N, C-alpha and C positions, 0 to 999 in steps of 0.2 A: 371375759366371761368365765365363770367358775363351772367346771364340769364335775358333777357329783360322782362320776366314775373314776376320776383321777387322771383322765387322759389329758395329754398336753394339747396346747392350741394347734401345734403342727399335726398331731395325730387326728384331732377333730377335723382339721382342714382336709387332710388326706382322705378320711372317711367320707366327707361330703363330696369330694371329687369322685371317689369310687361310686358313691350312691348315684350321682348324676350320670356317670357313665353307664351303670347298670340300668338306670331308668330309661336312658336313650336306647340302649340295646333292646330292652323289653318292648318299647314302642316300635322299633324297627321290626322285630320278630312278629309282632301282632299284625303289622301292615303286610309283611311277607306272607303270613299265614292266610290273611284275607285274600290277597292276590292269588295265592295258590289254589284256594277254594274256587274262586271265580274262574280261573283257567280250567280247573277240573270240570266245572259245570259247562263251560263252553266246549270242552272236548266231548262231553256227553251229548250236547246238542248236535255237534257235527257228526258224531257217530250215528245218532238216531236218524238224522236227516239224510245222510249220504251212505248209510250202511257200510261204514268202514271200521277198522280196528281202532283201538285207543291210540296206538302209535301213529297210525296214518292220520287220524284226526289231529293229533298234536302237531304232526308235520305240516298239516294244512295251516294251523295257526301260526307256526313259525314262518312259513313261506309268506303268508299275508303280512305278518309283522315286518319282514324284511322288505317286501315289495312296497309297502306303504310307508316304510321308515317310521314305524310306530312301535312303542313298547308292546310286548306280548300281552301284558295285563290290560292295555287299552283296547287292543283287538278283542280280547276275551270279554271285556265289559260291553263292547258294542254288540257282540254276538248274544250275550246273555240278555241284554236290554231289548234287542229286536227279534231274537230267535232266528236271524238270518246271517249268512256270511256277507261281509262287506265285499264290494267289488275290488279287484286288485288295483293298486295305486296307479 
């Protein structure tokens, strides 16, 4: 393949690898941001329902996550979806 920029095949291959890595990293960051937002919403629900601070509400989520052996984002999704705390594992 002829590259109009004059880059060698090795340089083009390296750039493609880097592009793939950056693309995967961007997708990972988008998922992390979405999870963080859902966790924040769940914290808000717990705060409102149980009249606790943000730190205490987050602690409730962490405790439920550990008791149920579930990822924190999954516990948060359940709370956001139902508006209720799941029962401990």
